[in-house]
N, C-alpha and C positions, 0 to 999 in steps of 0.2 A: 371320568374327569370332565368337568364342564368347561365350556370354551374360555371363560375368563380366567380360570385357574390354569388352563393349558397355556394361554398366552402369557400369563405372568411368569410361568416356569420357563417358557422360551425366552422371554425378555430377560429373566434373571440369568439364564445361561449365557446369553449374548453379552450382558453387562459384565459378567465375570470374565468372559474372554477378552472384552475390551479393556477391563481394568488390568488383567494379567499382561496384556500387550503393553499397556502404558507403564506397568511396573517393572518391565524387563528392558534392560539396555545391554546390548552385546552379550546376551545370554546370562546376565547376572540379575537375579531377582532382588528388587529393591524394596519389596514389601512382603510381609508374611501372608500366607494363604488365608488366615483368619481375617486379617485386615482387608485383604482384597475382597473376600466374600461379603464382609459387612458393608463395604463401600458399594459393591455391586447390588446388594439387596436394596440399599437406599435408592440407588439409581433406577432399579427396576420398578420400585413403587412409584417413583416420580414419572417415569417415561411410559408406563403401560397405558395404551390408549383406551378411551372410554367410549369412542364412537362405535356405532353398529358396524359389524363386519359384513362384507359382501359375500364371502365364502365362510365355511366352517374351517377355522385354522387347524383343526385336528385332522382334516381330510384334504386340505389343499396346501401344498408346500412350495416354497419359493426358492428357485435355483438360478444359477447363472453359468453360462458356458465360459471356458477359458479363452475364447476367441478375441476378447478385448485385450488380452495380455500377449497371446501368441497365436499364430495361424497354422493349422494343420495342412491346409491345402497349399499354402505358399510360405515355406519356412523362412523366406527372406523378410517377412513381416514379423519382426522380433526386436526386442530391446534388451536381450540377455537377462530376462526376468526368469528366475528359477521357480520350480514347482512349489517350494515351501512359501515363497513370497506370494505366489498366485493364490493359493488356497487361504493363506493368512489374510490377504486383502478381501477375499470373498467373505470370510467370516466377519472381518472388521466392518464390512459394509452392511452386514445383517442378513446374509443369505443362509439357507439351510442345506444347500447341496449344489452339485456341479456335474456336468457331463465330463467325459474323459478327454484329455488332451495328450499329445505325444510326449510331453514332458513329465507325465504322471508315472509313478513307479508301476512296473508290470507285476511285481510281487504283491498279491492281494493282502498279505499280512502287513507288509510295510505300508501299503496304501491305506488300509483300514486304520492302522495306528495313527498315521498322520491326519487323517480325516477326523477320527474320534477326538484327537487332541484339540481340534478346532470346532467340534460340534457340527460336522458336515457329513453328508451322505452322497453317494453317486446317484444321479437322477436317471441316467440312461447310458447304454452303449450304442454305438452306431454299427449297422450292418448294411453294406452295399450288396444287393442281389444282382444276379446276371442271368435272369431267365429268358431274356430276349435275344441273347446271342448263343452261339453253339458251344456245346461241350463244357458248360459251366454249372450244371445242376448240382453235381456232387460237391464241388468246392463251395458253392453257395450254402448248401445244407450244412457242411462241416463248419463253416464260419459262423453260421447262425447258432449252431449247437454250442460252439465255443463261447460266444458272447452271451448266450442264455445261461450257461454255467457260471460265467463271470458275474452277471448281475444278480444271480441267485445267491452267490457267495457274498456279494456286497450288500445283501438285504433289500434289493430293489425288485421291481416287477416289470418295468417297461423296457422294451427293446425297440429302438427306432430303426426303421427300414426304408430304403429308397432303391428303386431299380436303376442301376448304373449302366446297363447295356447301351453302348453307343452314346453315352452322355458326353456333353461338351463343356460342362462348367469348369473343368480344369484345363481346357485346351485354349490356345491363343487365337480364338476365332470369335466372331460376333455371336454372342450367346443366344439371343432370342431367335434370330432367323434360322439358326442351325440346330435347334432342338430336334431330337429324334422323333419320328412319327412311326408308331408301331403298326404292323400289319395285323389282320385279324388273328393269324396264327401266333404272332408274338404276344398279342393281348391274352389269348387263351393260355399260353405258357406262363405268363406272368400271374394271371389270376389264379390258375390252378396251383402254382408254386406258393403264392401268398396264403391261400387257404390251407395248404399243407403245413407250412411253417407256423401259421397262426394256431392250427390245431395242436401242434407240438407244444407251443408256448402255453396255450390254455390248459393243457394236461398238467403242466408243471406249475400252474398258478401264475404264469407270466402273461403279458399283454404285448402283442405285436402292434406297433403304432406306425402307420405308413406316413412318410414325409414327402408330400409334393415338393419338388425341388427345381429351381431354375436350371435350365440346361439339360434336363432329363425328359424322358418320354411322358412323365406324369407331372405336368407343369401348369396347364391352363384348366379352366372350369370344366370343359367337356371331358378332359382327361380324368379329372377327379370324379366326375359323375360316372364315367364308365367303370372306374376302379371300384367305387362304392356299390354300384349296381351289380358288379360281377363277383363280389366277395361276400363271404358269410359274416354278418355283423357280430356273430359270436366269436369269430376268430380274428378278424381283421378290423382294427380300429384306425381312426384318423388322427394324425398329428396336425394341429393348426399352427402353421408358421406364418405369421402376419407379414413379415418382410418378403419372403419368397413369393407369396401370393401377390402382394402389391407390385413387386418388381415385374411379375409376369402379366400385369394388367387385370388381375383378379381382385374383386372386392373381398377383403377378409371378413367383413361383417356378414356379407351374403353367405359365405361358406360356413361361418359360425352358426348362422341362423338355420341354414338348410340341413346341416349335419351335426347339430348340437349333441344329439344322443349318441353319436359315434365318436366324438372327439374325446380322447382319453389322455392326451399329452399336448402341451402348448409351448411354443417358442414365441416369445414377445420380442419382436425385432422391428425397429423403426427404420424409416427411409428418409434420406435427404433428397427431396424430389428434384431440386435443381441439378444435383449430381446424376440422378437417374435419367433425367431428361437429356442431359449432355451425353451420357453413356449410350443411350438408345440412338440418339441422333448420329453419333460417331461410330456406331456398330462396334462398341467396345466388347472385349471379352469380360467374362464374369470376374476374373481376378483383377483385371485392370479397373473395373468398377469399384471393387473393394479397395484397391490402392488409392483410388480417387476419393474415397470416403462416402460411398453410397449408403452404408448402414450406420445407424446410431441406436441409442437405447430409448425406451419409453421415458418420457419426462424431459427429453431434449427439445427445446423450443424450435430447433432447426428441423425436427422431424415432421413428417406429413400425416402419419397415421393417428387417428383418434381411437385410443384404446378403450375408453370408458364404455361405449355401447357394446363393444366386443366382450369385455369382461362381464358386463351386466347380462348379456345374452347367455354366456356360459353359466353364470350364477343361477339364472332362471331355470336352466336345465339341470341344476344340481351337479355341476361339474365337480369331480373329485380327482385329484392327481397333481402333477407338477405344473407350475407356471414358471418357465425358464426364460430369463432374460438372455438375449443373444444379440451380439453386434460385432461383426468382424471389423475391427478398427486397427490402425497402426498405432501401437503404444508410444511411439516416438512423437506422434502428433496429438493423440487423445489419451490423456492420463487414465489408465484403466481403473484405478481406485476412485477417481473423481466421477467417472461415468457410472461405475457400479453404485456409488452412493446416490447419484442422481436418479438412477432407475429405482433403487430401493425406496427412496423418499417418495417418488411418484406412486409406487405401489402402496405404500403406507397411507398416503393421502386418498388414493382411489378405492382401495378395497378394505381399508380400515385396520390393517395389521402389517 
């Protein structure tokens, strides 16, 4: 299938979904499926873009995390939005997939049916490893195997991993000054553990994608350099999270340029710099920064990150995989659908689909 046909089919699928949503009120269908399809086809023909795409749309997929609707780290950041509304709004905004949130069904059959109904897939599960603290190796391995089986069942390939030993991002402490600093022995345990998990994933056709994260021992550029130098490129890949890097004082473009060949998963997260500056000056916790609105989406004029050169750098390296919009925001203050549509429109204008 060539790119233009692929995009037209994707556009048609989205248009059908949008028309079905518009044709349903309170669960009652107000238009026949044939009429919906005919209207959707006309809409697809009109709205399919003709500009050159930055990536191959058959190899790069656009996702969004549920963190704009509900927060897994702080359940008080919520507006009683249910799972079905969350994924419906993701599809309505034009995304192809989502990471997993705590409101998602744990039964993979139920989850698959709900996602298929909306033309969505799961982009990744999350695994916290604990190789830098004692007596946690076996639990880490079992959790990884469980999540690897989950994403395989869901038809995905990427497993997002971050070392959480002594992490402070969920603690009520100043997040940047209190990040853990690993000893040489802890680094060896982490690197050996990641290589082992990555080899397991590779054997199953999966990819371990390591996520440098604020408040953890792998946060700053030297941490990332040591992790990349000490792991096998065949088994351990890098997740580029623009927001976490910027928050930690790391240039996302520099990391994208330096490690383009090892980046296999991307989180596109924007930063409100005035909020970040205030958070740093007041030694805020990570969760307090989130509550204050430190994160937003690509395309928000209040954001500080220039995504275009980052995306161009990835495209030049023939990036293939997920581009996942992420922004932990309070849904009572920032309408999730509005911000999802804002991000989707920005991507459409920037990468051509």
